[in-house]
ChimeraX commands (.cxc) that place a marker at each C-alpha (Angstrom):
marker #1 position -75.83,24.86,-7.49 radius 0.5
marker #1 position -78.99,23.41,-6.00 radius 0.5
marker #1 position -78.68,19.82,-4.86 radius 0.5
marker #1 position -82.30,18.99,-3.97 radius 0.5
marker #1 position -84.85,17.26,-6.17 radius 0.5
marker #1 position -87.08,20.34,-6.38 radius 0.5
marker #1 position -86.37,23.96,-7.24 radius 0.5
marker #1 position -88.49,26.85,-5.97 radius 0.5
marker #1 position -88.04,30.24,-7.59 radius 0.5
marker #1 position -88.84,32.79,-4.94 radius 0.5
marker #1 position -88.75,36.56,-5.22 radius 0.5
marker #1 position -87.12,38.32,-2.28 radius 0.5
marker #1 position -90.39,40.14,-1.49 radius 0.5
marker #1 position -92.58,37.02,-1.52 radius 0.5
marker #1 position -93.52,34.96,1.52 radius 0.5
marker #1 position -94.39,31.29,1.25 radius 0.5
marker #1 position -97.08,29.55,3.31 radius 0.5
marker #1 position -95.71,27.70,6.35 radius 0.5
marker #1 position -96.36,24.29,4.76 radius 0.5
marker #1 position -94.80,25.17,1.40 radius 0.5
marker #1 position -92.32,22.27,1.44 radius 0.5
marker #1 position -95.13,19.75,1.91 radius 0.5
marker #1 position -97.17,21.41,-0.84 radius 0.5
marker #1 position -94.25,21.30,-3.30 radius 0.5
marker #1 position -93.62,17.63,-2.55 radius 0.5
marker #1 position -97.31,16.73,-2.84 radius 0.5
marker #1 position -97.89,18.61,-6.10 radius 0.5
marker #1 position -94.73,17.36,-7.81 radius 0.5
marker #1 position -95.46,13.78,-6.69 radius 0.5
marker #1 position -97.94,13.87,-9.57 radius 0.5
marker #1 position -95.81,12.96,-12.59 radius 0.5
marker #1 position -98.29,14.72,-14.90 radius 0.5
marker #1 position -97.30,18.10,-13.39 radius 0.5
marker #1 position -94.12,19.63,-14.83 radius 0.5
marker #1 position -94.31,23.09,-13.23 radius 0.5
marker #1 position -96.47,24.67,-10.56 radius 0.5
marker #1 position -96.86,27.86,-8.63 radius 0.5
marker #1 position -99.02,29.43,-5.96 radius 0.5
marker #1 position -101.74,32.03,-6.26 radius 0.5
marker #1 position -100.55,35.51,-5.34 radius 0.5
marker #1 position -101.97,38.15,-3.08 radius 0.5
marker #1 position -100.30,41.53,-3.25 radius 0.5
marker #1 position -100.07,43.29,0.11 radius 0.5
marker #1 position -99.48,47.02,0.16 radius 0.5
marker #1 position -98.89,49.61,2.82 radius 0.5
marker #1 position -102.56,50.06,3.61 radius 0.5
marker #1 position -104.37,47.13,2.03 radius 0.5
marker #1 position -104.27,43.97,-0.03 radius 0.5
marker #1 position -104.88,44.22,-3.74 radius 0.5
marker #1 position -107.54,41.55,-4.22 radius 0.5
marker #1 position -108.70,42.85,-7.65 radius 0.5
marker #1 position -105.10,42.68,-8.88 radius 0.5
marker #1 position -104.76,39.18,-7.41 radius 0.5
marker #1 position -107.91,38.16,-9.31 radius 0.5
marker #1 position -106.57,39.62,-12.55 radius 0.5
marker #1 position -103.21,37.94,-11.90 radius 0.5
marker #1 position -105.04,34.63,-11.61 radius 0.5
marker #1 position -107.02,34.88,-14.84 radius 0.5
marker #1 position -104.08,36.24,-16.82 radius 0.5
marker #1 position -102.38,32.88,-16.32 radius 0.5
marker #1 position -104.81,31.64,-19.00 radius 0.5
marker #1 position -105.83,34.35,-21.43 radius 0.5
marker #1 position -102.54,35.21,-23.20 radius 0.5
marker #1 position -102.13,31.66,-24.48 radius 0.5
marker #1 position -105.88,31.15,-24.92 radius 0.5
marker #1 position -105.91,34.11,-27.32 radius 0.5
marker #1 position -102.47,33.92,-28.95 radius 0.5
marker #1 position -101.75,30.17,-28.89 radius 0.5
marker #1 position -105.16,28.50,-28.56 radius 0.5
marker #1 position -104.02,25.09,-29.78 radius 0.5
marker #1 position -101.33,24.84,-27.11 radius 0.5
marker #1 position -103.66,26.25,-24.45 radius 0.5
marker #1 position -106.41,23.77,-25.29 radius 0.5
marker #1 position -104.43,20.61,-26.03 radius 0.5
marker #1 position -101.23,21.09,-24.02 radius 0.5
marker #1 position -102.80,22.91,-21.06 radius 0.5
marker #1 position -100.37,25.78,-21.57 radius 0.5
marker #1 position -100.77,28.59,-19.11 radius 0.5
marker #1 position -98.51,31.22,-17.65 radius 0.5
marker #1 position -97.12,31.42,-14.20 radius 0.5
marker #1 position -95.20,34.48,-13.10 radius 0.5
marker #1 position -92.14,34.85,-10.93 radius 0.5
marker #1 position -94.08,36.27,-8.00 radius 0.5
marker #1 position -96.08,33.03,-7.81 radius 0.5
marker #1 position -93.09,31.14,-6.35 radius 0.5
marker #1 position -92.90,28.68,-9.21 radius 0.5
marker #1 position -91.53,25.22,-8.51 radius 0.5
marker #1 position -90.26,22.39,-10.67 radius 0.5
marker #1 position -88.33,19.14,-10.47 radius 0.5
marker #1 position -84.62,19.89,-10.85 radius 0.5
marker #1 position -84.09,17.23,-13.55 radius 0.5
marker #1 position -86.90,18.65,-15.71 radius 0.5
marker #1 position -85.62,22.20,-15.26 radius 0.5
marker #1 position -82.20,21.20,-16.61 radius 0.5
marker #1 position -83.79,18.99,-19.28 radius 0.5
marker #1 position -85.30,22.09,-20.90 radius 0.5
marker #1 position -82.02,24.00,-20.60 radius 0.5
marker #1 position -82.69,25.89,-17.35 radius 0.5
marker #1 position -83.72,29.52,-17.29 radius 0.5
marker #1 position -83.40,31.50,-20.47 radius 0.5
marker #1 position -81.63,34.83,-20.45 radius 0.5
marker #1 position -84.62,36.61,-21.95 radius 0.5
marker #1 position -86.31,39.49,-20.10 radius 0.5
marker #1 position -89.44,37.34,-19.65 radius 0.5
marker #1 position -87.71,34.24,-18.26 radius 0.5
marker #1 position -90.82,33.09,-16.37 radius 0.5
marker #1 position -92.92,33.15,-19.55 radius 0.5
marker #1 position -90.18,31.32,-21.43 radius 0.5
marker #1 position -90.01,28.65,-18.73 radius 0.5
marker #1 position -93.75,28.01,-19.01 radius 0.5
marker #1 position -93.58,27.96,-22.79 radius 0.5
marker #1 position -90.68,25.50,-22.92 radius 0.5
marker #1 position -91.77,23.05,-20.20 radius 0.5
marker #1 position -95.27,22.22,-21.41 radius 0.5
marker #1 position -94.10,19.27,-23.50 radius 0.5
marker #1 position -92.99,17.62,-20.23 radius 0.5
marker #1 position -96.34,17.95,-18.45 radius 0.5
marker #1 position -99.01,20.25,-17.09 radius 0.5
marker #1 position -98.55,23.64,-15.51 radius 0.5
marker #1 position -100.58,23.89,-12.34 radius 0.5
marker #1 position -101.60,26.76,-10.12 radius 0.5
marker #1 position -101.89,25.53,-6.53 radius 0.5
marker #1 position -104.92,26.56,-4.52 radius 0.5
marker #1 position -102.81,28.29,-1.85 radius 0.5
marker #1 position -101.51,31.85,-1.63 radius 0.5
marker #1 position -98.11,33.42,-1.39 radius 0.5
marker #1 position -97.94,37.02,-0.24 radius 0.5
marker #1 position -95.96,39.43,-2.38 radius 0.5
marker #1 position -95.17,43.05,-1.74 radius 0.5
marker #1 position -97.35,45.47,-3.68 radius 0.5
marker #1 position -94.69,48.20,-3.58 radius 0.5
marker #1 position -94.61,48.48,-7.39 radius 0.5
marker #1 position -98.41,49.01,-7.41 radius 0.5
marker #1 position -98.11,51.50,-4.55 radius 0.5
marker #1 position -95.36,53.39,-6.37 radius 0.5
marker #1 position -96.45,53.30,-10.03 radius 0.5
marker #1 position -100.18,52.63,-9.75 radius 0.5
marker #1 position -102.12,49.52,-10.66 radius 0.5
marker #1 position -102.99,50.57,-14.20 radius 0.5
marker #1 position -99.41,51.35,-15.17 radius 0.5
marker #1 position -98.01,48.13,-13.68 radius 0.5
marker #1 position -100.74,46.05,-15.31 radius 0.5
marker #1 position -100.06,47.63,-18.71 radius 0.5
marker #1 position -96.34,46.92,-18.33 radius 0.5
marker #1 position -97.10,43.27,-17.52 radius 0.5
marker #1 position -99.43,42.95,-20.52 radius 0.5
marker #1 position -96.80,44.54,-22.78 radius 0.5
marker #1 position -94.15,42.08,-21.56 radius 0.5
marker #1 position -96.38,39.08,-22.25 radius 0.5
marker #1 position -97.31,40.38,-25.70 radius 0.5
marker #1 position -93.67,41.16,-26.53 radius 0.5
marker #1 position -92.72,37.56,-25.77 radius 0.5
marker #1 position -95.69,35.87,-27.49 radius 0.5
marker #1 position -96.09,37.98,-30.61 radius 0.5
marker link #1:1,2 radius 0.2
marker link #1:2,3 radius 0.2
marker link #1:3,4 radius 0.2
marker link #1:4,5 radius 0.2
marker link #1:5,6 radius 0.2
marker link #1:6,7 radius 0.2
marker link #1:7,8 radius 0.2
marker link #1:8,9 radius 0.2
marker link #1:9,10 radius 0.2
marker link #1:10,11 radius 0.2
marker link #1:11,12 radius 0.2
marker link #1:12,13 radius 0.2
marker link #1:13,14 radius 0.2
marker link #1:14,15 radius 0.2
marker link #1:15,16 radius 0.2
marker link #1:16,17 radius 0.2
marker link #1:17,18 radius 0.2
marker link #1:18,19 radius 0.2
marker link #1:19,20 radius 0.2
marker link #1:20,21 radius 0.2
marker link #1:21,22 radius 0.2
marker link #1:22,23 radius 0.2
marker link #1:23,24 radius 0.2
marker link #1:24,25 radius 0.2
marker link #1:25,26 radius 0.2
marker link #1:26,27 radius 0.2
marker link #1:27,28 radius 0.2
marker link #1:28,29 radius 0.2
marker link #1:29,30 radius 0.2
marker link #1:30,31 radius 0.2
marker link #1:31,32 radius 0.2
marker link #1:32,33 radius 0.2
marker link #1:33,34 radius 0.2
marker link #1:34,35 radius 0.2
marker link #1:35,36 radius 0.2
marker link #1:36,37 radius 0.2
marker link #1:37,38 radius 0.2
marker link #1:38,39 radius 0.2
marker link #1:39,40 radius 0.2
marker link #1:40,41 radius 0.2
marker link #1:41,42 radius 0.2
marker link #1:42,43 radius 0.2
marker link #1:43,44 radius 0.2
marker link #1:44,45 radius 0.2
marker link #1:45,46 radius 0.2
marker link #1:46,47 radius 0.2
marker link #1:47,48 radius 0.2
marker link #1:48,49 radius 0.2
marker link #1:49,50 radius 0.2
marker link #1:50,51 radius 0.2
marker link #1:51,52 radius 0.2
marker link #1:52,53 radius 0.2
marker link #1:53,54 radius 0.2
marker link #1:54,55 radius 0.2
marker link #1:55,56 radius 0.2
marker link #1:56,57 radius 0.2
marker link #1:57,58 radius 0.2
marker link #1:58,59 radius 0.2
marker link #1:59,60 radius 0.2
marker link #1:60,61 radius 0.2
marker link #1:61,62 radius 0.2
marker link #1:62,63 radius 0.2
marker link #1:63,64 radius 0.2
marker link #1:64,65 radius 0.2
marker link #1:65,66 radius 0.2
marker link #1:66,67 radius 0.2
marker link #1:67,68 radius 0.2
marker link #1:68,69 radius 0.2
marker link #1:69,70 radius 0.2
marker link #1:70,71 radius 0.2
marker link #1:71,72 radius 0.2
marker link #1:72,73 radius 0.2
marker link #1:73,74 radius 0.2
marker link #1:74,75 radius 0.2
marker link #1:75,76 radius 0.2
marker link #1:76,77 radius 0.2
marker link #1:77,78 radius 0.2
marker link #1:78,79 radius 0.2
marker link #1:79,80 radius 0.2
marker link #1:80,81 radius 0.2
marker link #1:81,82 radius 0.2
marker link #1:82,83 radius 0.2
marker link #1:83,84 radius 0.2
marker link #1:84,85 radius 0.2
marker link #1:85,86 radius 0.2
marker link #1:86,87 radius 0.2
marker link #1:87,88 radius 0.2
marker link #1:88,89 radius 0.2
marker link #1:89,90 radius 0.2
marker link #1:90,91 radius 0.2
marker link #1:91,92 radius 0.2
marker link #1:92,93 radius 0.2
marker link #1:93,94 radius 0.2
marker link #1:94,95 radius 0.2
marker link #1:95,96 radius 0.2
marker link #1:96,97 radius 0.2
marker link #1:97,98 radius 0.2
marker link #1:98,99 radius 0.2
marker link #1:99,100 radius 0.2
marker link #1:100,101 radius 0.2
marker link #1:101,102 radius 0.2
marker link #1:102,103 radius 0.2
marker link #1:103,104 radius 0.2
marker link #1:104,105 radius 0.2
marker link #1:105,106 radius 0.2
marker link #1:106,107 radius 0.2
marker link #1:107,108 radius 0.2
marker link #1:108,109 radius 0.2
marker link #1:109,110 radius 0.2
marker link #1:110,111 radius 0.2
marker link #1:111,112 radius 0.2
marker link #1:112,113 radius 0.2
marker link #1:113,114 radius 0.2
marker link #1:114,115 radius 0.2
marker link #1:115,116 radius 0.2
marker link #1:116,117 radius 0.2
marker link #1:117,118 radius 0.2
marker link #1:118,119 radius 0.2
marker link #1:119,120 radius 0.2
marker link #1:120,121 radius 0.2
marker link #1:121,122 radius 0.2
marker link #1:122,123 radius 0.2
marker link #1:123,124 radius 0.2
marker link #1:124,125 radius 0.2
marker link #1:125,126 radius 0.2
marker link #1:126,127 radius 0.2
marker link #1:127,128 radius 0.2
marker link #1:128,129 radius 0.2
marker link #1:129,130 radius 0.2
marker link #1:130,131 radius 0.2
marker link #1:131,132 radius 0.2
marker link #1:132,133 radius 0.2
marker link #1:133,134 radius 0.2
marker link #1:134,135 radius 0.2
marker link #1:135,136 radius 0.2
marker link #1:136,137 radius 0.2
marker link #1:137,138 radius 0.2
marker link #1:138,139 radius 0.2
marker link #1:139,140 radius 0.2
marker link #1:140,141 radius 0.2
marker link #1:141,142 radius 0.2
marker link #1:142,143 radius 0.2
marker link #1:143,144 radius 0.2
marker link #1:144,145 radius 0.2
marker link #1:145,146 radius 0.2
marker link #1:146,147 radius 0.2
marker link #1:147,148 radius 0.2
marker link #1:148,149 radius 0.2
marker link #1:149,150 radius 0.2
marker link #1:150,151 radius 0.2
marker link #1:151,152 radius 0.2
marker link #1:152,153 radius 0.2
marker link #1:153,154 radius 0.2
view
């Protein structure tokens, strides 16, 4: 079990910036922030997927803006995804019951933690492998992600 004050949820194919520890400490020093994560750039075999990274950034807002507008507007609810290297204070993570055992555990975490504070996307990038985009194609992967979000929220 983790013994530190902060928890960072990192996918095996995601690389943090060199100063990630300082960023986590600085962001979570703000007591108004309950959960945070980095922006993501997907790097493939031949290129980076900047259009997908842009879509990934705006989709942190629109599911809740459309399906739960009250919580989006008044509770600053937004989504962060696992490949954004989410981070949280350990005590607040356990206060909400830890990770759920649902298929969309990252969405559930965002949904359940908003009553403790804001969810913030840090203005720094983590680099995540684009192998799923390379293998399945960007359209198919994007549709799967949209379906997962809708399945959880509807």
